[in-house]
N, C-alpha and C positions, 0 to 999 in steps of 0.2 A: 763216764765220759759224755754219754748222751745227755745226762742231766745238766752237766756243766755247759754243754753246747746250747741247751734250751735256755738256761739262765742268761748266758751271754747274749742270745738273740733277743730275749725280753728286755735286757738292759739297753741294748742297742736301739730297739724299737722305742723305748721310753726316751732315749736321748734325742732321737729324730723328732718325736712328737712334742716333747717338753722343751727341748733346747733349740727349736727351729728359729731361724731368722726370717723376719719379714721386712720387705723393702717397699716403701711407698714413694713412687716417683711422681712428681707433679709439675704442671706448667701454670704460670700465673696469668697468662693471657693479658687482659686489660686491667687486671688488679694492680694497683700502684702500691707495691710493698717491697721492702728490702729484706724482711724477715717473715717467715711463715711459722705458725704455731700448731702443734698437735695437742688436742685435749681429750681427756677421758670425759665421758658424759655421765654425770651423776643424776640429773633429772632432765630428761628430754622435754617434757611438757613446759617446765619453767625455764629452760635454757641455762641450767647450771652446769658449768664445765670446770674441770681441774686440769691445769697445764701439765703435760708430760714432757714435751720436748720443744725446741725451737731450732730452726736452721736458716741460714742465709739463702737468699735468692741470687743465683748466678746465671746470667744470660737467659733470664726468664724461666729458669727451672729450679726445683728444690728436691731434695731427697731426704727421707727419714729412714733410718735403719733401726729396727726394733728387735729386741731379744725377748723370748719367752712371753709374747703377748698372745693370749688366746683370742679366738674370734669374738668380736663384740662391736658395739657401735662407738664410733669416734667422730670427732669434730675437727676440721682443719680450716684455718682462716688466718687473717692478718690481725685479729684480736679475739677475745673471748666472746664478743657479741657480733662479729661479722665473719661469717664463714658458712660451712655447710657440713652436713652429716654424710657418713658413708659407713658401710658395714665391712669391717676388716676380716677378710677370709682369703686364703691363698698366700703364696710366698712373695709374689711381686704384683703390686697393685699400682695402676696408673690413674692419676687424677687430672682431668682437664676441665676448666671452667666452662660450663654449658650456658649458664645465665648468671650475670652479676648485677645486683641492684644495691641500693643503699642499705637494705635490710639484710640481705643474705647472699650466699653463693650456692648455686646448684652445680654440683660436680658431676661430670660424666665419668663413670668408673668402669675400668676393665680389669680383669684378673681376679675378681672377687665374686665367685658364684652366688654366695648368700646375699651379696649386695643387690643382685638382680631380684631376689625374693623380697628383700626389703623395699625396693622401689615398686615392685608389682603390688605389694600390699598397700603402700601409701597411695598409689594411683587408684586402686579400687576403693579405698576408703573415701577419697576425695570425690570420685565419680558417683558412688552409690549412697553417699550421705548428703547429697544436694550441695556439694562444695561451691559450685558456680552461683547457685541461687543465694546461698548464705553470704558469699563474698559481695554480691550485688546489693543485698539488703544492708550489709554492714557499711558499705560505701554511702548508701543513702542516709543511714542513721548518722554517720559522722558529719555529713553535710548539714543535716537538720540540727545537730548539736552545735555546730559552728554558728548557725543562725539563731540558736537558742529557741528553736521552734519545738516546744515541749509536746504540743499536740501531735505534730508529725512524728516525733520520736516515739511516742506511745503507740501511734498507729503502726509504725514499722516494727516495734517490739512485738505487738500482738500478732502481726502477720508472720513474724519470724518464728514464733514459738512452735508451731506444728512441725516446721522443718527441722528444728533442733531436737525436738522430742523424738520424732521418727528417725532422724539421723543418728541419734544416740543408740537406739535399738539396733539399727543396721550395723553400726560400728561394733557394738558388743558381739553381734553374730559373726562378723568378719574376724574379729580378734580370736574368738573361740575356734573358728574354722582353721585359721592359720596356726594356732597353737597346737591343735590336734594333728595337723599335717606335718608339723615340724618338732614334735616332742623329742625326737632322737638327735636333733642337730642344734647348734648354738642359737640359731634364729628363734626357735621356739622358746628357749629360756630367756632370751632378750625380750621377746614380746610379752611374755608372762610378767617379767619383772617390771617393765615400764608401764604396760597398759592395764595390768590387773593388780599386782601385789602392791605397788606404790599408792594405790587408791583404796586399799582394804584396811579394815580395823580388826584387831584380834582381842576380844575382851576377856577370854578365859584361857586357862592353861590347856584345856581340852582343845580349844580352837587352835592354839599354837602348836600343840603336838600333832594335830591332824594336818596342819599346813606343812610342817617339817616332812612328814611322810609323803605328802603330795609332791613337794619340790624334789625330794630324793628320787622320785620316779621318773624324772627327766633324764634323757640320755647323755646330755652334754655335761659330764661330771667335772670337766676342767673350766667350765664357764665362770668368769669373774663375778657373775651375778649371784651365784649360789652362796658364797661367803657373805656377800652384802645382805642377802635375805636372812641368813642365819644370825648375823649380827643384829639386824633389826628385830628379829623375833626374840632375841635375848633381851632387848630393851622392852619389848611388849611384856615379857614375863615379869619384869620389875614393876609394871603398873597394871597387871592383870587383876581381875576380880579375885579377892581372897588374899592378895599380897598387901603388905604394908605400903601405904601411900608415900611416895617420895616427898621429902620436905619441900615446903614452899616458903620463901623468905622475901619480905618486902617492907614497905612503909605504909602505915595507915593514913587516913585523911588528915591527921594532925602532924604527920611527919615522924611518928614514933615507929620503932621496929615492931613488926607483927609477923608471926610464923604460923603455919598450919598446926604445928605441934602445940601451940598455945591453947588450942581448942580441944585438946585431948580430954576425953570424958563426955563429949557431946557427939550426937549425930550431926554431921556437918554436910550440907550441900555445898560443893565447891563449884562455882560458876566462872569459867574462863571466858572473858569477854574483853571488848574495848569499845570506846565511845563511838568509833566510826562504823561499827558493825550493826547494821540495821536489824538483822535477825536476832542478834544478841539482845538488843534492847526490847524486841518484841516479846521476849520471855519474861520481862519484868513483872507483868500482871500475874503470871502463873507463880513466880517466885514469891510475890507478896501474899498470894492465897496460901501457899505452903507455910510461910512464916506464921500467918494467922492461925492456920489449922493446927499447928504443933506448938502453939505459944505456951502451953502449960507443960511441955515436955523438955527434956534436955536436948534441944535442937537449935542449931545455928546455921546461918548462911554466910559463906565467905566468897566475896567477889574478888577474882584475881584478874587484874587488868594489865594488858601489855601496852597501854597508852604511853606515849613519849612526852605528852604535854600535861602536866599536873592540872592546870586550870581547866582544860577541856574535860579531863576525867572528872574533876569535882563538879563542873557544870552539869555533866550528864547525870551524875548521881542525884543532884538536886532537881533537875528537870524531870527525871523519872520517879523521884521519891523512893529510891531504892535504899532505904535507911537500915542497913545491916552492916556487918563487918566487911570492910574492903581493904585490899592492899594493892599497891601499884608495884610492879616488878622493877628491880634495878636494871638499868640498861645492860644488855648483853647476857641476861639470865637465860639459861637454856632449859627452863622448866617445860616449855612446849615440847621439846625433844624428849625430855625425861618422862613425860606423860604420853608420848607418841600421839600427839594431837594433830589430826589432819586438817582441822578447821574449827573455827568458833562460830556459834557458841558450843562449848564442850562442858557438859554438866555431869558431875559424878556425886555419888553418895559415899561418905566415909563413916565408919562406925566409931564408937567411943574408944575402941582399942587401936584406932589408927589404920584399920584395914579397909580396903576398898570393897564396898558392898554392891554397887551397881554403877553402870556407866551409860552415857548418851541419853540422859533424861531430858524430856521436853514436855511442855504443856501439862496435861492432866497427870502424867507419870510422876511429876514432882510431888504429888500427894500420894498417889496410888502405890508407888514403889516404896517410899519410906514407911508407909503404914505397915508394911510387912515386917519391919524391924523395930521401929520406934516404940518403946514401952512407956 
């Protein structure tokens, strides 16, 4: 009987924890809107949001009622691009517009203890990473750009760099401090996901295994960020060193179909780039040296471009003299996601059997690393 009682208590506890209802009550104040929207936040840095719900505004008020939503960061506004963030925690949260501009809404939040931690963190980041100084320099830079005063733009850029460099170090320290203090609650998992994980790369299976172990050490097991992390790590496994490279399909410079698998049997440097990317095109001399160095070997280079204008792509190839295999991706191709590419240039080495041998090659490594493999 005692065992049955314990089981019932555990089930009841799970129902209270997992099936709890959360209510978000809000006022629109001076916001001119008949409908307010609630969004899940997929990428805070880039402002990528996914709509969850919408409600009408009545007498200046709105109410969202949520079932089974774990504590996490959300965005409320009158569009995906105009609104403000808050951390959902607690059963009844009240939102009131504190500041409304054309760019965003700053919500005053009550009823959410972890939202207070979220705001304290952001305030410290702004204050301790020279936020006011950088805002002032950015404003001056924009005015100089409007005047097309390139000399002044360069002067401001040079003056800004020390603040950004030192500010980045201070922000990293604050992120680590708050993660360690909040490892057992949902805020720590949120902070790690958005401020650390989304900016990391995992090149090997060992890296991925270690990351899974680290993430499982956080206390907020019901956090929605954990399954997102595990799904992303699953994608990294498919393009890790030692795994067969995902297929790449596009059109060559003559408009003919070209695939990565067409080059099977060769060592292939795959260079993900586009014509607008300055740093991508800076790698061209090193790629030329690699092609010359391995000219008598079974070695090829494949440029993979995400350009949308074929003429600009072709012009860049001719301007740079990058005369090797090239393909331009079809519009909407998700190859960047399949290769878990954070940014370009992204240069990898693939073996004759189609497996990935090395990643993130730049400069001299475009010769040094292939030399370990190319026969």
